[in-house]
C-alpha positions in Angstrom: 230.6 176.5 -72.3 226.8 176.7 -72.5 224.9 177.0 -69.3 222.3 174.3 -69.3 218.7 175.3 -69.9 217.4 177.1 -66.8 214.2 177.7 -68.7 213.8 174.2 -70.0 210.7 172.2 -69.0 211.4 170.2 -65.8 210.2 166.6 -65.4 206.9 166.1 -63.8 207.5 165.7 -60.1 204.7 163.1 -59.8 202.3 162.7 -56.9 203.6 162.5 -53.3 202.8 159.5 -51.1 199.9 160.6 -48.9 201.5 158.8 -46.0 204.8 160.7 -46.3 205.0 164.0 -44.4 205.7 167.1 -46.4 209.3 167.9 -45.6 209.9 170.3 -48.4 211.7 173.5 -47.5 211.7 177.0 -49.1 215.0 176.2 -50.8 213.7 173.0 -52.4 215.2 170.7 -49.6 218.7 171.4 -50.8 221.6 169.3 -49.4 223.7 171.1 -46.8 227.1 170.7 -45.4 226.8 169.9 -41.7 230.5 169.6 -41.0 233.7 169.8 -43.0 233.3 166.1 -44.1 229.6 165.5 -44.3 226.9 166.4 -46.8 223.4 165.8 -45.6 219.9 165.8 -47.0 216.8 165.3 -44.8 213.2 164.5 -45.6 211.5 163.5 -48.8 211.2 166.3 -51.3 210.6 165.3 -54.9 211.6 168.7 -56.2 215.1 168.3 -55.0 215.8 164.7 -55.8 217.7 165.3 -59.1 220.1 167.7 -57.4 220.6 165.3 -54.4 221.2 162.3 -56.7 224.0 164.2 -58.5 225.7 165.6 -55.4 225.4 162.3 -53.5 226.9 160.2 -56.3 229.7 157.8 -55.5 232.5 156.7 -57.9 236.1 155.8 -58.3 237.2 157.0 -61.8 236.1 153.8 -63.5 232.5 154.4 -62.8 230.2 156.8 -61.0 226.7 155.9 -59.7 224.2 158.6 -58.9 222.7 158.8 -55.4 219.3 157.4 -56.4 217.6 155.2 -53.9 217.9 151.4 -54.6 214.1 151.0 -54.8 213.7 153.9 -57.3 213.4 154.0 -61.1 213.3 156.8 -63.6 210.0 158.4 -63.0 210.4 162.1 -63.3 211.4 162.4 -59.7 214.3 160.0 -59.5 216.9 159.2 -62.1 219.2 156.2 -61.3 222.3 156.3 -63.4 225.6 154.6 -63.6 228.2 155.9 -66.0 231.4 154.1 -67.0 234.4 156.2 -68.1 234.7 156.1 -71.9 231.5 154.1 -72.5 229.9 156.0 -75.5 227.5 155.0 -78.1 226.4 156.7 -81.3 222.8 157.0 -82.5 220.8 158.8 -85.1 217.7 161.0 -84.4 215.4 163.2 -86.5 215.5 166.8 -85.4 213.6 169.6 -87.1 213.2 167.4 -90.1 216.9 166.5 -90.3 218.6 163.3 -89.4 221.4 164.1 -87.0 224.0 161.8 -85.2 224.9 162.2 -81.6 227.3 160.2 -79.4 226.2 159.8 -75.7 227.9 158.7 -72.5 225.7 155.7 -71.9 223.5 155.2 -68.9 224.8 151.7 -68.1 222.9 148.9 -66.4 221.6 149.8 -63.0 223.3 147.6 -60.4 221.4 149.2 -57.4 217.9 147.8 -57.5 217.0 146.3 -54.1 213.6 146.3 -52.4 211.6 144.3 -49.9 208.0 143.3 -48.9 206.0 141.0 -46.6 204.7 138.0 -48.5 201.8 139.0 -50.7 202.5 142.7 -50.1 203.7 145.4 -52.5 207.4 145.9 -53.1 208.6 149.0 -51.4 208.9 151.7 -54.0 209.2 154.8 -51.8 209.1 157.4 -50.6 209.7 156.4 -46.9 207.9 158.1 -44.1 211.1 159.8 -43.0 214.7 159.7 -44.1 218.2 161.2 -43.8 221.0 160.8 -46.3 224.6 161.5 -45.4 227.6 161.5 -47.7 230.9 160.9 -45.8 233.4 162.7 -48.0 236.4 161.5 -46.0 235.6 157.8 -46.7 233.4 158.0 -49.8 230.4 156.3 -48.1 226.8 157.1 -48.8 224.5 156.3 -45.8 220.7 156.4 -45.9 218.6 156.1 -42.7 214.9 155.8 -43.3 211.6 154.6 -41.8 209.2 152.6 -44.0 205.6 152.3 -43.0 203.5 149.9 -45.2 199.8 150.2 -45.7 199.2 147.8 -42.8 201.1 149.9 -40.4 204.2 147.7 -40.2 207.2 149.9 -39.4 210.6 148.9 -40.8 213.8 150.8 -40.0 216.2 150.9 -42.9 219.9 151.8 -42.9 221.8 151.5 -46.2 225.5 152.1 -46.9 226.9 152.3 -50.4 230.4 152.4 -51.9 232.1 152.4 -55.3 235.4 150.8 -54.3 238.6 153.0 -54.7 240.6 149.8 -53.9 238.9 147.5 -56.4 237.4 149.8 -59.1 235.3 147.1 -60.7 233.4 146.4 -57.4 230.4 148.4 -56.0 228.5 147.4 -52.9 225.3 148.1 -51.0 224.7 147.1 -47.5 221.1 147.2 -46.2 220.2 146.7 -42.5 216.5 146.1 -41.9 214.9 146.2 -38.5 211.2 145.3 -38.0 210.1 147.8 -35.3 206.6 146.5 -34.5 206.2 143.2 -36.3 207.8 139.8 -36.9 207.4 137.4 -39.8 208.5 136.5 -43.3 210.3 139.1 -45.4 211.2 138.9 -49.1 214.1 140.9 -50.5 214.6 141.4 -54.2 218.1 142.2 -55.5 218.3 142.9 -59.3 220.4 144.1 -62.2 218.5 146.2 -64.7 219.8 146.5 -68.3 216.6 148.0 -69.7 217.5 151.6 -68.7 217.8 154.3 -71.3 219.3 157.8 -71.6 216.6 160.0 -70.5 218.1 162.2 -67.7 218.0 165.5 -69.7 214.5 166.8 -70.6 215.5 168.6 -73.7 217.3 165.5 -75.1 214.2 163.3 -74.8 213.3 163.8 -78.4 216.6 162.1 -79.3 217.3 158.4 -79.5 218.0 157.3 -75.9 218.1 153.5 -76.1 221.7 152.4 -76.3 221.7 149.0 -74.6 220.9 145.7 -76.3 220.3 142.6 -74.0 223.0 139.9 -74.6 222.1 137.5 -71.8 221.1 137.1 -68.2 220.9 134.3 -65.7 221.5 133.0 -62.2 224.3 130.6 -61.5 223.3 127.7 -59.1 224.6 128.7 -55.7 226.4 131.7 -57.3 225.7 135.2 -58.5 223.0 136.5 -60.8 224.4 138.0 -63.9 223.6 140.3 -66.8 225.3 141.1 -70.0 224.4 143.9 -72.5 225.9 145.4 -75.6 225.9 149.0 -76.7 223.9 149.3 -79.9 226.4 151.0 -82.2 229.9 150.8 -80.5 229.4 147.2 -79.7 230.9 147.4 -76.2 230.0 144.5 -74.0 229.1 145.3 -70.4 228.8 142.5 -67.8 227.6 142.6 -64.2 227.5 139.9 -61.7 225.8 140.3 -58.3 226.2 138.4 -55.1 223.5 138.9 -52.4 223.9 137.5 -48.9 222.0 137.9 -45.6 223.2 137.6 -42.1 222.3 138.6 -38.5 225.2 139.9 -36.3 227.6 138.2 -38.7 225.8 134.8 -38.7 224.6 133.7 -42.1 220.9 133.4 -42.4 219.1 130.5 -44.1 217.2 132.0 -47.0 214.9 130.5 -49.7 216.2 131.8 -53.0 214.4 132.2 -56.4 215.7 133.7 -59.6 213.7 136.0 -61.9 215.0 136.7 -65.3 213.8 138.3 -68.5 215.5 140.2 -71.4 217.8 142.8 -69.9 216.8 141.9 -66.3 218.1 139.5 -63.7 217.0 139.3 -60.1 217.2 137.1 -57.1 214.5 137.0 -54.4 215.5 136.0 -50.9 212.9 134.9 -48.4 213.9 135.1 -44.7 212.3 135.3 -41.2 212.7 138.5 -39.2 212.0 139.1 -35.5 210.8 142.3 -34.0 213.7 144.6 -33.0 216.4 142.2 -34.4 218.4 143.7 -37.3 218.9 141.7 -40.5 221.7 142.7 -42.9 221.6 142.1 -46.6 224.8 142.7 -48.5 224.8 143.2 -52.3 228.2 143.1 -54.0 228.4 143.7 -57.8 231.3 143.3 -60.2 231.3 145.4 -63.4 233.5 144.7 -66.4 233.4 145.8 -70.1 235.1 144.7 -73.2 237.2 147.9 -73.0 239.0 146.7 -69.8 242.6 145.6 -70.2 243.8 142.2 -69.1 240.5 140.5 -68.4 239.5 138.2 -71.3 235.7 137.9 -71.5 234.0 140.6 -69.3 231.2 138.3 -68.1 233.7 135.6 -67.0 235.8 138.3 -65.2 232.8 139.8 -63.5 231.6 136.4 -62.2 235.0 135.5 -60.9 235.6 138.9 -59.2 232.3 138.9 -57.4 232.7 135.3 -56.2 236.1 136.1 -54.7 235.1 139.5 -53.2 235.2 139.8 -49.4 232.3 140.9 -47.2 231.1 144.5 -47.1 233.1 145.5 -44.0 236.3 144.3 -45.6 235.6 146.1 -48.9 234.8 149.2 -46.9 238.0 149.1 -44.9 240.2 148.8 -48.1 238.1 151.5 -49.8 238.4 153.9 -46.9 242.2 153.4 -46.7 242.5 154.5 -50.4 240.4 157.6 -49.7 242.7 158.4 -46.8 245.6 158.3 -49.1 243.9 160.5 -51.6 243.0 163.1 -49.0 246.5 163.1 -47.7 247.8 164.0 -51.1 245.2 166.6 -51.6 245.6 168.4 -48.3 244.6 172.0 -48.2 244.3 173.3 -44.6 242.7 176.7 -44.6 240.9 179.0 -42.1 238.0 178.8 -44.5 234.3 179.1 -43.6 232.6 176.3 -45.3 235.5 173.8 -45.8 232.9 171.2 -46.5 232.2 172.8 -49.8 235.9 172.6 -50.7 236.0 168.9 -49.8 232.8 168.3 -51.8 234.3 169.8 -54.9 237.6 167.8 -54.5 235.6 164.7 -53.8 233.7 164.8 -57.0 236.9 165.6 -58.9 238.8 162.6 -57.4 236.0 160.2 -58.1 235.5 161.3 -61.7 239.2 160.9 -62.7 241.5 158.8 -60.7 244.3 156.2 -61.0 241.6 153.8 -62.3 241.0 156.1 -65.3 244.6 156.2 -66.6 244.5 153.0 -68.6 241.1 153.6 -70.1 242.0 156.1 -72.7 239.4 158.6 -71.5 239.2 162.4 -71.2 237.5 164.4 -68.4 233.8 165.0 -69.2 232.7 168.6 -68.4 229.9 167.3 -66.3 231.8 164.5 -64.7 230.3 161.0 -64.8 227.3 162.2 -62.8 224.7 162.7 -65.5 223.9 163.1 -69.1 224.3 166.9 -69.6 226.4 167.7 -72.7 226.0 164.0 -73.5 229.1 163.3 -71.4 231.4 165.1 -73.8 234.9 166.4 -73.2 235.3 170.2 -73.7 238.0 172.5 -72.6 237.2 172.1 -68.9 240.4 170.1 -68.5 242.1 173.5 -68.8 240.7 174.2 -65.3 240.9 170.6 -63.9 244.5 169.8 -64.8 245.9 172.8 -62.9 244.6 171.1 -59.8 246.1 167.7 -60.8 249.5 168.9 -61.9 250.9 169.5 -58.4 249.0 166.6 -56.9 248.7 163.8 -59.4 250.8 164.6 -62.5 250.4 161.0 -63.7 246.7 161.7 -64.1 247.4 164.8 -66.2 249.7 162.8 -68.4 246.9 160.3 -69.0 244.5 163.1 -70.0 247.1 164.4 -72.4 247.6 160.9 -73.8 243.9 160.9 -74.5 244.4 164.0 -76.6 247.5 162.6 -78.3 245.7 159.4 -79.4 243.2 161.6 -81.2 245.9 163.8 -82.9 245.4 162.1 -86.3 241.6 162.9 -86.1 242.5 166.5 -85.3 244.8 166.6 -88.3 242.0 165.2 -90.5 239.7 168.0 -89.3 242.3 170.6 -90.1 242.7 169.2 -93.6 238.9 169.1 -94.2 238.9 172.9 -93.3 241.7 173.5 -95.8 244.4 174.0 -93.1 247.5 172.3 -91.9 248.3 171.0 -88.4 245.7 169.8 -85.9 242.3 171.3 -85.2 241.0 169.8 -82.0 237.2 169.5 -81.6 235.1 171.7 -79.3 233.3 168.6 -78.1 235.1 165.2 -78.0 234.0 161.8 -77.0 235.2 158.3 -78.1 237.3 158.8 -81.3 238.0 162.6 -81.2 235.8 163.7 -84.0 233.7 166.9 -83.5 230.7 166.1 -81.5 229.2 169.6 -81.2 225.6 169.6 -82.4 224.6 171.4 -85.6 221.3 172.5 -84.0 220.2 173.4 -80.5 216.7 174.0 -79.1 215.7 177.3 -77.6 213.0 176.1 -75.1 211.7 179.7 -74.7 210.8 180.0 -78.4 210.5 176.4 -79.3 212.7 176.9 -82.3 215.7 174.8 -83.4 218.6 177.1 -84.2 222.0 176.7 -85.8 224.8 175.9 -83.3 228.1 177.4 -84.2 230.0 176.4 -81.0 232.3 174.2 -83.1 234.0 177.4 -84.2 235.7 177.6 -80.7 239.0 176.6 -82.1 240.7 178.1 -79.0 240.3 174.6 -77.5 243.5 173.7 -79.4 245.4 176.4 -77.4 244.0 174.9 -74.2 245.4 171.5 -75.2 248.8 173.1 -75.9 248.6 175.1 -72.6 248.0 171.8 -70.7 251.0 170.2 -72.3 253.3 173.0 -71.4 252.0 173.3 -67.8 252.5 169.6 -67.3 256.1 169.9 -68.5 256.7 172.9 -66.2 255.3 171.0 -63.2 257.2 167.8 -63.8 260.2 168.5 -66.0 259.1 165.4 -67.9 261.2 165.9 -71.0 260.5 162.3 -72.2 256.8 163.2 -72.5 257.5 166.5 -74.1 259.9 165.0 -76.6 257.3 162.5 -77.7 253.6 163.1 -77.4 253.8 166.6 -76.0 256.0 168.2 -78.7 254.0 166.5 -81.5 250.7 168.1 -80.2 252.3 171.5 -79.6 253.9 171.7 -83.0 250.8 170.6 -84.9 248.6 173.0 -83.0 251.1 175.8 -83.8 251.0 174.7 -87.4 247.2 175.0 -87.4 247.3 178.6 -86.0 250.0 179.6 -88.5 247.9 178.4 -91.5 244.7 179.9 -90.0 246.3 183.3 -89.9 245.7 185.4 -93.0 247.9 188.4 -93.9 246.0 191.8 -94.0 248.0 194.2 -96.1 246.1 197.2 -94.8 247.1 196.5 -91.2 250.3 194.8 -92.1 249.2 192.2 -89.6 247.8 188.7 -89.5 244.1 187.9 -88.8 242.4 184.8 -87.6 238.9 184.9 -89.0 235.6 183.0 -88.5 236.0 181.9 -84.9 234.0 182.0 -81.7 235.6 183.0 -78.4 235.1 181.7 -74.8 232.2 184.1 -74.4 229.9 181.9 -76.6 227.1 184.5 -76.8 228.6 186.0 -79.9 228.7 183.6 -82.8 228.3 186.1 -85.7 228.3 189.7 -86.7 224.7 191.1 -86.8 225.5 192.6 -90.2 227.0 189.4 -91.6 225.3 186.3 -93.2 228.0 183.8 -92.2 228.8 182.7 -88.7 232.1 183.5 -86.9 234.0 186.5 -85.7 237.4 187.9 -86.7 240.4 188.4 -84.4 239.0 187.3 -81.1 241.6 188.7 -78.7 241.7 185.7 -76.5 242.1 183.4 -79.5 244.8 185.5 -81.1 246.9 186.1 -78.0 246.8 182.5 -77.0 247.7 181.5 -80.6 250.7 183.8 -80.4 251.7 182.1 -77.1 251.4 178.6 -78.7 253.6 179.7 -81.6 256.2 180.9 -79.1 256.1 177.7 -77.0 256.3 175.6 -80.1 259.5 177.3 -81.1 260.9 177.0 -77.6 260.0 173.3 -77.6 262.0 172.8 -80.8 265.0 174.3 -79.0 264.5 172.2 -75.9 264.4 168.8 -77.6 267.5 166.6 -77.8 269.1 167.0 -81.1 268.3 163.6 -82.5 264.7 163.8 -81.4 264.3 167.3 -82.9 265.7 165.9 -86.2 263.3 163.0 -86.1 260.3 165.2 -85.4 261.2 167.8 -88.0 261.5 165.0 -90.5 258.3 163.2 -89.5 256.2 166.4 -89.6 258.0 167.8 -92.7 258.9 170.9 -90.8 261.6 173.1 -92.2 263.3 176.4 -91.2 261.0 178.4 -93.5 257.9 177.2 -91.6 259.5 177.9 -88.3 260.3 181.4 -89.5 256.7 181.9 -90.4 255.6 180.9 -86.9 257.9 183.5 -85.5 256.5 186.1 -88.0 252.9 185.3 -87.2 253.5 185.0 -83.5 254.8 188.6 -83.5 252.2 190.2 -85.8 248.8 188.8 -85.0 246.1 191.6 -84.8 244.7 192.5 -81.4 241.8 195.0 -81.7 241.5 197.7 -79.0 238.7 200.2 -78.2 238.2 202.7 -75.3 241.7 201.8 -74.1 241.0 198.1 -73.6 241.4 195.0 -75.8 238.2 194.4 -77.8 236.6 191.1 -77.4 236.9 190.8 -81.2 237.3 193.1 -84.2 234.2 195.2 -84.6 233.1 194.8 -81.0 232.9 198.6 -80.5 230.2 198.7 -83.2 227.8 196.7 -81.1 225.0 198.4 -79.1 224.8 198.7 -75.3 222.1 196.6 -73.8 219.4 198.3 -71.6 220.5 196.4 -68.6 218.1 198.0 -66.2 215.1 197.2 -68.4 216.1 193.5 -68.9 217.0 192.9 -65.2 213.6 194.3 -64.3 211.8 192.1 -66.8 213.9 188.9 -66.3 215.2 188.2 -62.8 217.5 185.5 -64.4 219.5 186.7 -67.4 221.9 183.7 -67.6 220.5 182.7 -70.9 220.1 186.2 -72.3 220.8 184.8 -75.8 217.6 182.7 -75.6 215.6 185.5 -74.1 216.6 187.8 -77.0 216.0 185.2 -79.6 212.5 184.5 -78.2 211.8 188.3 -78.6 212.9 188.2 -82.2 216.3 189.8 -81.4 219.8 188.4 -81.1 222.5 188.8 -78.5 225.0 189.3 -81.4 223.8 192.9 -81.5 224.9 193.8 -78.0 228.0 194.3 -75.8 226.9 191.6 -73.4 229.0 188.5 -72.4 227.9 185.2 -70.9 231.3 184.6 -69.3 234.9 185.8 -69.2 236.5 186.1 -72.6 239.3 188.7 -72.8 239.8 188.3 -69.1 240.7 184.6 -69.6 244.1 185.9 -70.5 244.8 187.0 -67.0 243.5 183.7 -65.7 246.0 181.7 -67.8 248.9 184.1 -67.4 250.3 186.5 -64.8 249.8 190.2 -65.4 253.4 190.5 -66.4 253.1 187.7 -68.9 250.0 189.3 -70.5 251.9 192.6 -70.8 254.8 190.8 -72.3 252.6 188.9 -74.8 250.9 192.1 -75.9 254.2 194.0 -76.2 255.7 191.3 -78.3 252.8 191.7 -80.6 253.6 195.4 -80.8 250.9 196.8 -78.5 251.4 199.1 -75.6 250.4 197.4 -72.3 250.8 199.3 -69.1 250.2 198.2 -65.5 246.7 199.7 -65.5 245.5 197.6 -68.5 244.2 194.7 -66.4 242.3 197.0 -64.0 240.7 198.9 -66.9 239.9 195.8 -68.9 238.4 194.0 -65.8 236.1 196.9 -65.0 234.9 197.3 -68.6 233.9 193.7 -69.1 232.7 193.0 -65.6 229.9 195.5 -66.1 228.8 193.7 -69.2 229.1 190.1 -68.1 226.1 187.9 -66.9 228.1 185.0 -65.5 225.9 182.5 -67.4 228.6 179.8 -66.9 229.9 178.4 -63.6 233.4 179.0 -65.0 232.9 182.7 -65.1 233.0 183.2 -61.4 236.3 181.2 -61.2 238.0 183.5 -63.8 236.6 186.7 -62.3 237.7 185.7 -58.8 241.2 185.0 -60.2 241.5 188.3 -62.1 240.1 190.4 -59.3 242.6 189.1 -56.8 245.0 191.9 -57.7 242.5 194.7 -58.0 239.5 194.0 -55.7 240.0 191.3 -53.1 236.6 191.6 -51.6 235.0 191.1 -55.0 237.4 188.3 -55.7 236.3 186.5 -52.5 232.6 186.9 -53.4 233.3 185.3 -56.8 235.3 182.6 -55.1 232.4 181.8 -52.7 230.0 181.7 -55.7 232.2 179.2 -57.6 232.9 177.1 -54.5 229.2 176.4 -53.9 228.0 176.7 -57.5 226.7 173.1 -57.6 225.8 172.8 -53.9 223.5 175.8 -54.3 222.5 174.8 -57.8 223.3 178.3 -59.0 222.4 177.4 -62.6 218.9 176.7 -61.5 218.3 173.1 -62.0 221.3 172.0 -64.2 223.3 170.3 -61.5 220.7 167.5 -61.4 222.0 166.6 -64.9 225.7 166.5 -63.9 228.1 168.5 -61.7 230.1 171.3 -63.3 233.6 169.8 -62.9 235.6 172.7 -64.3 234.0 175.1 -61.8 234.6 172.6 -58.9 238.3 172.3 -59.9 238.6 176.0 -60.5 237.3 176.8 -57.0 239.9 174.5 -55.5 242.6 176.0 -57.7 241.7 179.5 -56.4 243.0 178.4 -53.0 245.8 176.3 -54.4 247.4 178.7 -56.9 245.6 182.0 -57.1 245.6 183.3 -53.5 249.0 181.8 -52.9 250.3 183.3 -56.1 251.8 179.9 -56.9 253.0 179.6 -60.5 255.1 177.1 -62.3 257.1 178.6 -65.1 260.6 179.3 -66.4 261.9 176.2 -64.6 261.0 177.7 -61.2 258.3 177.8 -58.6 256.9 181.3 -58.2 255.2 182.5 -55.0 253.4 185.8 -54.5 250.7 185.4 -51.9 247.6 187.7 -51.7 245.3 186.2 -49.1 241.8 187.7 -49.0 240.9 189.2 -45.6 238.5 186.3 -44.9 241.3 183.8 -45.2 243.6 183.9 -42.2 246.0 181.1 -43.1 246.5 178.4 -45.7 248.8 175.3 -45.8 249.1 172.7 -48.4 251.5 170.1 -49.7 252.3 169.5 -53.4 254.5 167.6 -55.7 257.0 169.3 -57.9 259.5 167.8 -60.3 260.1 164.6 -58.4 259.6 166.1 -54.9 256.7 164.4 -53.2 256.7 166.8 -50.2 256.9 170.5 -50.8 254.9 172.3 -48.1 253.6 175.9 -48.5 252.3 177.7 -45.4 251.0 181.2 -45.6 249.5 183.5 -43.0 249.1 187.3 -42.6 252.7 187.9 -41.9 254.8 185.2 -43.4 255.1 182.6 -46.1 257.1 179.4 -45.4 258.2 176.9 -48.0 259.6 173.6 -46.7 261.1 170.8 -48.9 261.0 167.4 -47.3 264.1 165.2 -47.3 264.8 163.4 -50.6 267.5 162.8 -53.1 266.0 165.1 -55.6 267.7 168.3 -57.0 267.2 171.6 -55.2 264.2 173.7 -56.2 264.4 177.2 -57.7 261.9 179.4 -55.9 261.0 183.0 -56.9 259.4 184.8 -54.1 257.8 187.9 -55.5 260.5 187.7 -58.2 263.5 187.3 -56.0 265.3 184.0 -56.7 266.0 181.6 -53.8 267.3 178.0 -54.0 265.7 175.5 -51.5 267.4 172.2 -50.9 265.8 169.0 -49.6 265.4 169.2 -45.9 265.4 173.0 -45.8 262.7 175.5 -44.9 262.6 179.1 -45.9 260.4 181.8 -44.3 259.6 185.0 -46.1 258.1 188.2 -44.6 255.0 189.5 -46.4 
């Protein structure tokens, strides 16, 4: 996938408050992990606010709220944002003289606004004189401690805690404790709901239509909550918020004068109360959020009002919320002698709050950048290929929900295939609400200022990723019911698409798949051709052959009556199945210099003068844009943005890759992986966060030190903002999940295939031991513990069937209550 624009113009940082000390650091005031469960940011550095707001986001799978401060607004430094899973809206914009449509994940009404002032003074708008922000990863609590000094020298100590409830996903809450340090008197607190926000968090999208919310009503119930309702402009989704604000001191309710403030798209309540020097006052803001997409609620505004009225106090909400996080961490346990375990917990934390049990009934996919910002407009790519491998042995029910999202859009994928003159299902490279292709036709090169054709929609290998996810879920769960219904239908239709995409080449006596783009993404066309697309991308062809084999295997696996139903429904006959077998054995895979070519004709490309370009451009991640700005094109060179051919060894074991190539009629020895890895590694820039994940995986068997370096890079990719400013626009969820999976499956050699659990540990020297507990085919407690000398697999007591385990190929059967130890 595209790296976001490291060279794009950044928002104006704005002027600093002259009263605030300069606490910027050489690394931009980046957040840091201070212990395995705490992420911390200290000081007030406007250059790092976007990164901090993304990394300190809190969510629960229904929604995610960025870590913006409650008094802030979108001003070029801060960018408040709350994103609801599946809440998209379509708009038209004029780009380079053309009208284009785009569908965005909507920046929904801001529930956070809360500020204070002495009577007649200015509302506190930040920055404070000093502050520290901590994210408690174990409990999902964001805590801010700050000192506010107003123009008259009044010092007010501020402590705020924020949660997005994992126990009640429609509730979010903010607790603010104010302590007057050197003054006493009247204090006004304003608690608001803001529906006037727009989508403006990505600088290069700001020329596009960003207003998606239309006010539908606002008000304040006498003695009850303030409320706000908006509607998305095109999709007509209703979003309703109701806020209850209470004040107390040491648990004793405070008498407050209250006044409502409302205007279109805005509802607020102002509380006036007396404070005494040194005596803390607590203000609790609890907000309920509902939309017209929610099941079993009736009208969203009525549901929001009722829920917030019945909600308990902050401490009660926090206790229930923390208990749910405790359950999640228990099910995601990975104990490792790992320097920097906090980065591992951070990656898992963001994965768990982007997609959770609260997402499963919403008919939503997994956005590549989480629900943390507006990069990629919140679209779903192939990143679930990386994410679902983490979920399969932990939360298979979540994987099933993601696959249901794909299945509900199967008819749209069929329509896309028909429009292309093909059969079966052609899944889109970018998906959003209804499954149509959302990839843009144009993209801006900020280095040259030119709008260029975007051919990323030719990445049809996304269909193979969907099929792979279906099969991996079945292997992990043995869920034949799902395979026999939704899973098989997707697999067979994707196989049908690849079969009809393949064109017979009499000269080679093989089949070719033409006009595609591979995972590398730099190469979209031949430099000598007028039309976009490449022929016989190795990754695309080999995975297509794998899909065709799995589809045939699925037909054999289905119960007879279901097989007959599906064959009849899809109008599949034996002749078509025979063609699948034929194509799946004779797809063309180009080779050069003893390694698989990235695509046919790759050997004709020129070698880049790497030394010259690295000297002139310290950051080559967007080499394609650099070359285009110079009047050249990356299509001319053997230079890759990220792993392409090497993706095969990420998806499949070395033995499986050899078997796939041999079935296609190509010799594949044991040295092929080493040669191929060395060849492409020298020509890869790692312009995507996913690239380090794949290279860490592939290098495990050939260069463990290099593998560990790539693992470390992927583990902290967002924490260190390795893409130079892009994390502020949303985390890279695929890379986060991939880093976790390197510990979970790669270094343990854990595979799930052929109705067995495979284990072949290869711990890097920096990793002394690793222990984790997973689910497998109905077993909720399968413990894998690995150290330098042994690997131990324990199956907790249950009534489930024994597990077939292949330790380095040797078959062992483990029964519930048994533990087997193997010598390494």
